[in-house]
C-alpha positions in Angstrom: -113.2 7.5 -190.0 -116.0 8.1 -187.4 -117.9 10.3 -189.5 -117.9 7.8 -192.4 -119.2 5.0 -190.1 -121.9 7.1 -188.6 -123.0 8.2 -192.3 -123.3 4.7 -193.4 -125.5 3.7 -190.6 -127.9 6.7 -191.5 -127.6 6.1 -194.8 -128.9 2.2 -194.2 -131.4 3.5 -192.0 -132.8 6.0 -194.3 -133.3 3.3 -197.0 -134.9 1.0 -194.4 -137.3 3.8 -193.5 -138.2 4.7 -196.9 -139.0 1.0 -197.7 -140.9 0.8 -194.4 -142.8 3.6 -195.1 -144.4 2.4 -198.3 -144.6 -1.1 -197.0 -146.4 0.0 -193.9 -148.4 3.1 -195.3 -149.1 2.0 -198.7 -151.5 5.2 -199.0 -151.1 8.7 -197.7 -148.3 8.5 -194.9 -149.1 10.7 -191.6 -147.6 14.1 -191.8 -145.0 13.4 -189.0 -143.4 10.5 -191.3 -142.8 13.1 -193.7 -141.3 15.5 -191.1 -138.9 12.7 -190.0 -138.0 11.8 -193.5 -137.3 15.3 -194.7 -135.1 15.9 -191.7 -133.3 12.8 -192.3 -132.8 13.8 -195.9 -131.6 17.3 -195.0 -129.2 16.0 -192.5 -127.6 13.3 -195.2 -127.5 16.2 -197.6 -125.7 18.4 -194.9 -123.4 15.5 -194.1 -122.3 14.8 -197.4 -121.8 18.4 -198.3 -119.3 18.9 -195.3 -117.8 15.5 -194.9 -114.9 16.7 -196.6 -114.5 19.8 -194.4 -115.0 17.8 -191.5 -112.4 15.6 -192.5 -109.7 18.1 -193.2 -110.4 20.0 -189.9 -109.8 16.6 -188.1 -106.8 16.0 -189.7 -105.3 19.6 -189.2 -106.5 19.0 -185.5 -104.5 15.5 -185.2 -101.5 17.1 -186.8 -101.5 20.1 -184.8 -101.8 17.8 -181.7 -98.9 16.0 -182.9 -96.9 19.0 -183.6 -97.7 20.5 -180.0 -96.7 17.0 -178.4 -93.5 17.1 -180.7 -92.4 20.5 -179.7 -93.4 19.8 -175.9 -91.0 16.9 -175.9 -88.4 19.0 -177.8 -88.7 21.9 -175.3 -88.5 19.5 -172.2 -85.6 17.6 -173.8 -83.8 21.0 -174.1 -84.8 22.1 -170.5 -83.5 18.8 -169.1 -80.2 19.3 -171.0 -79.7 22.5 -169.9 -80.6 21.7 -166.3 -78.0 18.9 -166.5 -75.4 21.3 -167.9 -75.8 23.9 -165.4 -75.8 21.3 -162.5 -72.5 20.0 -163.9 -71.3 23.5 -164.3 -72.1 24.1 -160.9 -70.3 20.9 -159.6 -67.2 21.8 -161.4 -67.2 25.5 -159.9 -67.9 24.1 -156.4 -64.9 21.9 -157.0 -62.8 24.4 -158.3 -63.9 26.8 -155.3 -62.7 23.9 -153.1 -59.8 23.7 -154.8 -58.9 27.5 -154.9 -59.9 27.5 -151.4 -57.3 24.9 -150.4 -54.7 26.4 -152.5 -55.2 30.0 -150.9 -55.1 28.5 -147.3 -51.9 26.4 -148.2 -50.5 29.8 -149.9 -51.5 31.9 -146.9 -49.7 29.3 -144.5 -46.7 29.7 -146.5 -46.4 33.5 -146.4 -43.5 33.5 -144.0 -41.7 31.2 -146.8 -42.3 33.7 -149.5 -45.4 31.9 -151.2 -43.9 29.0 -152.6 -46.9 27.2 -153.6 -48.1 30.1 -155.5 -44.9 31.1 -157.1 -44.6 27.4 -158.4 -48.1 27.4 -160.0 -47.1 30.7 -161.6 -43.7 29.2 -163.0 -45.8 26.1 -164.3 -47.9 28.5 -166.2 -44.8 30.1 -167.6 -43.5 26.8 -168.7 -46.6 26.1 -170.6 -46.5 29.4 -172.3 -42.8 28.7 -173.1 -42.9 25.4 -174.3 -44.5 26.1 -177.7 -41.6 28.2 -178.9 -39.1 25.4 -178.2 -41.5 22.5 -179.6 -42.0 24.5 -182.7 -38.2 24.4 -183.2 -37.9 20.9 -182.2 -40.8 19.7 -184.8 -40.8 22.2 -187.6 -40.2 20.9 -191.5 -36.4 21.4 -190.8 -35.7 21.0 -186.9 -33.5 23.3 -185.2 -32.5 20.8 -182.2 -29.5 22.9 -181.1 -31.4 26.1 -181.2 -34.5 24.5 -179.5 -32.2 23.0 -176.7 -30.6 26.5 -176.2 -34.5 28.2 -175.9 -35.4 25.4 -173.7 -32.6 26.1 -171.3 -32.6 29.6 -171.3 -36.3 29.7 -170.6 -35.7 27.2 -167.7 -33.0 29.7 -166.3 -35.3 32.6 -166.7 -38.1 31.2 -165.0 -36.0 30.2 -162.2 -34.4 33.6 -161.6 -38.0 35.1 -161.8 -38.9 32.5 -159.1 -36.4 33.6 -157.2 -37.1 37.2 -157.6 -40.9 36.8 -156.6 -40.0 34.9 -153.7 -37.0 37.4 -152.5 -39.6 40.3 -153.0 -42.6 38.7 -151.3 -40.2 38.2 -148.2 -39.0 41.6 -148.3 -42.4 43.0 -148.2 -43.1 40.6 -145.4 -40.3 41.9 -143.3 -41.0 45.6 -144.0 -44.6 45.0 -142.8 -43.4 43.4 -139.5 -40.8 46.0 -139.2 -41.4 49.2 -141.2 -38.0 50.8 -140.3 -36.5 48.8 -143.0 -38.4 50.9 -145.5 -36.3 53.8 -144.8 -33.0 51.6 -145.2 -33.9 50.4 -148.6 -31.6 53.0 -150.7 -29.4 53.3 -147.8 -26.4 52.0 -149.6 -25.2 54.8 -151.9 -24.6 54.1 -155.5 -21.0 55.3 -155.7 -19.1 53.5 -158.4 -15.2 52.4 -157.8 -14.2 54.5 -160.9 -15.3 57.6 -159.1 -12.1 57.2 -157.1 -9.8 56.5 -159.6 -6.9 58.7 -159.8 -7.1 59.8 -156.6 -4.3 59.3 -153.7 -5.3 57.5 -150.5 -5.2 60.7 -148.7 -7.5 62.6 -151.3 -9.9 59.6 -150.9 -10.3 60.7 -147.0 -12.3 63.9 -148.1 -15.7 63.3 -148.7 -15.8 66.0 -151.4 -14.0 63.5 -153.8 -17.6 61.6 -154.0 -18.8 64.9 -155.7 -15.7 66.1 -157.9 -13.8 64.7 -160.6 -10.0 64.6 -159.9 -8.8 67.4 -162.4 -11.6 69.3 -160.8 -10.3 68.6 -157.2 -6.8 69.3 -158.1 -7.4 72.5 -160.1 -10.0 74.3 -157.6 -8.7 75.9 -154.4 -10.1 74.3 -151.0 -13.3 76.7 -150.8 -13.9 76.5 -154.4 -14.0 72.8 -154.2 -16.2 72.8 -151.1 -19.0 74.9 -152.6 -18.9 72.9 -155.9 -19.2 69.8 -153.9 -22.4 71.3 -151.7 -23.9 72.6 -154.8 -23.9 69.2 -156.5 -25.1 67.5 -152.9 -28.0 69.5 -153.5 -28.5 68.9 -157.3 -27.7 65.0 -157.4 -30.5 62.6 -156.9 -30.9 61.2 -153.6 -31.8 58.0 -152.1 -35.1 57.7 -149.8 -33.1 57.3 -146.8 -30.9 60.3 -147.3 -34.2 62.4 -148.2 -35.3 61.5 -144.7 -32.3 62.2 -143.1 -32.3 65.7 -144.7 -35.9 66.2 -143.5 -35.1 65.4 -139.9 -32.0 67.8 -140.0 -34.4 70.6 -141.7 -36.9 70.3 -138.8 -34.1 70.2 -136.4 -32.7 73.5 -137.9 -36.0 75.1 -137.7 -36.4 74.2 -134.0 -32.7 75.4 -133.2 -34.0 78.6 -135.0 -36.3 78.9 -132.0 -33.6 78.6 -129.3 -34.0 74.7 -128.8 -31.0 72.6 -128.3 -31.5 69.6 -130.7 -30.6 65.9 -130.6 -30.6 64.2 -133.8 -31.4 60.8 -132.1 -32.7 59.1 -135.1 -29.8 59.7 -137.1 -27.3 59.1 -134.4 -29.1 55.9 -132.9 -30.4 54.4 -136.0 -32.1 51.1 -134.9 -32.2 52.1 -131.4 -34.1 55.4 -131.7 -37.1 54.0 -130.3 -39.2 56.3 -132.7 -37.5 59.6 -131.8 -36.2 61.4 -134.5 -35.4 64.6 -132.7 -35.2 65.4 -129.0 -35.8 69.2 -128.8 -35.2 70.8 -125.3 -35.5 74.3 -124.2 -35.4 74.9 -120.4 -38.2 72.4 -119.0 -39.7 72.2 -122.5 -39.0 69.0 -124.4 -40.6 67.9 -128.0 -39.9 64.2 -128.8 -40.3 64.8 -132.5 -41.0 62.1 -135.5 -40.5 63.0 -139.0 -41.9 61.3 -142.0 -40.7 62.6 -145.5 -43.2 60.4 -147.3 -45.0 60.8 -150.7 -48.0 62.3 -150.9 -49.8 59.1 -152.4 -49.0 57.1 -148.7 -51.1 57.6 -145.7 -49.9 57.5 -142.2 -52.0 55.2 -140.0 -52.6 55.2 -136.2 -49.9 52.5 -135.5 -47.4 55.5 -136.3 -49.2 57.8 -133.9 -49.4 55.3 -131.2 -45.5 54.7 -131.4 -44.7 58.2 -131.1 -47.1 58.6 -128.0 -45.4 55.4 -126.4 -41.9 56.8 -126.9 -43.0 60.2 -125.4 -44.6 58.4 -122.4 -41.4 56.6 -121.9 -39.3 59.7 -121.9 -41.7 61.6 -119.7 -41.6 58.4 -117.2 -38.0 58.8 -117.2 -37.7 62.5 -116.8 -40.7 63.4 -114.6 -39.4 67.0 -114.1 -39.8 67.9 -117.6 -42.5 68.8 -119.7 -42.7 66.6 -122.4 -44.6 66.8 -125.7 -45.0 64.8 -128.6 -45.0 66.1 -132.0 -45.4 64.8 -135.3 -44.0 66.2 -138.8 -44.7 64.9 -142.1 -45.1 66.0 -145.8 -47.8 63.7 -146.4 -51.3 63.4 -144.7 -52.8 61.2 -141.8 -55.6 58.9 -141.8 -58.9 60.1 -140.1 -58.5 57.7 -137.4 -55.0 58.4 -136.8 -56.1 62.1 -136.7 -58.5 61.0 -133.9 -56.0 59.4 -132.1 -53.3 62.2 -132.4 -56.0 64.5 -131.0 -56.9 62.1 -128.1 -53.3 61.6 -126.8 -52.5 65.3 -127.1 -49.8 64.7 -129.9 -49.4 68.0 -132.2 -49.5 66.9 -136.0 -47.8 69.1 -138.5 -49.2 67.5 -142.0 -48.3 68.3 -145.5 -45.2 70.1 -144.0 -42.8 70.5 -147.1 -39.1 70.1 -146.9 -37.4 73.3 -148.4 -34.3 73.0 -150.0 -31.8 74.7 -150.3 -31.9 75.9 -146.7 -28.7 76.9 -144.7 -26.6 73.5 -143.9 -23.6 74.7 -143.3 -22.6 74.3 -139.5 -20.4 77.0 -138.0 -19.0 75.5 -134.7 -16.7 76.6 -132.3 -14.4 74.1 -130.4 -15.0 73.7 -126.7 -11.4 72.6 -126.2 -9.5 75.7 -128.0 -12.5 77.9 -129.2 -11.2 77.0 -132.8 -13.7 78.0 -135.3 -14.7 74.9 -137.8 -17.4 74.6 -140.5 -19.1 71.4 -141.4 -20.6 70.4 -144.5 -23.7 68.0 -144.6 -21.9 65.0 -145.7 -19.0 65.5 -143.4 -18.4 62.6 -140.7 -19.4 64.8 -137.5 -22.0 66.8 -139.1 -24.9 65.3 -137.1 -23.1 65.5 -134.0 -22.0 69.0 -134.1 -24.7 71.5 -132.4 -25.3 74.7 -132.8 -26.3 76.0 -129.6 -23.3 78.5 -128.4 -23.0 82.4 -128.8 -21.1 82.7 -132.2 -22.2 79.6 -133.8 -24.4 79.8 -136.6 -25.8 78.1 -139.9 -25.1 79.6 -143.2 -25.7 78.5 -147.1 -22.4 79.3 -148.8 -19.0 78.1 -147.9 -17.7 81.9 -148.6 -20.0 82.8 -145.4 -18.3 80.6 -143.4 -14.8 81.6 -144.6 -15.3 85.2 -144.1 -16.4 84.6 -140.5 -13.1 82.9 -139.8 -14.0 79.4 -139.7 -12.2 76.5 -141.7 -13.7 73.2 -142.9 -13.4 70.3 -140.6 -10.9 67.7 -141.0 -11.8 64.1 -141.3 -11.9 62.3 -137.9 -9.9 59.0 -137.6 -10.8 58.1 -134.1 -8.7 58.1 -131.2 -5.1 57.1 -131.5 -4.2 53.5 -130.4 
């Protein structure tokens, strides 16, 4: 439009100029006038030649400006939308984080009660997971209402049982963390079924050998044969963690006795009141307070066990200042670096990765102090751990035949003092 307006004006000026020139100069016009006229003619010729091109360029320019404007508005709108979405997401995340923080605080405060809140949320999640199954039975084309009720009730009972199981497990783990000695008692209750004793008389049940033999074996074999078979099965059968730990203490005690020490199996006989002393080994004035750990290679012994051993050895030394007391640690696994450093600083002897070698000589051949009667004790006999092998003529052996050939008989079951 602009160029058209300018062109119209120039065109009018041109016509007026020509008319004026002929009117003012009826004869020959000056050269300057002709130069002006020719310039105007050239300009107008150029204008009319490129007018359409200029209009096209102007139109394209306007369209490009408009496109840029629209694209800018779209980009700005998208950026605002993304920013708003991110802000909302951030606010949602913060709210959820605060909610989670509150939940975890509440959960940690409930630690001593078995993490009830956490377990409740787990049960709620499982309920939401179970509901589609029962809902399908209720809402399918041919509803199975009775089956749906059964599924609903059984899943409820299962969730309740799992809730109690998780809560009980959490409490047990908590108690074990507070009192580590409870770990050793996990498997203490022997897995002996009542049917093992079926067919035995009351008197026969008093013999610990019956826990390893069938009735027909027990009655068919001679006493030495049944004793040896029971011992063989004692070694071959799976054992609880508590029993394995007990055998490890006996094994370390056996090694000390071979060195001439008198060994008191304090941890086995005193149980909860052992003060962290599994063995008290004495030879003259020399006393070793020994702690034994038959643990998995994947577990690590930390400094708290080292401190416990140091404390109990210190207490023993305090009560027996005349003795040369030393703390000794035996374990089938390893100590942490801090535990090793502490043991070195506290002058505690550490024997890492000290494996239990089985079978080893476990039959105790003891001579009675009352009447010099020769009696041997098997590792599952009642008075085994209280029996000491520290006098001339007493020894350990591997087989029942060795003990019998040396003139020893098996110990009878002790029933306690008569009333």
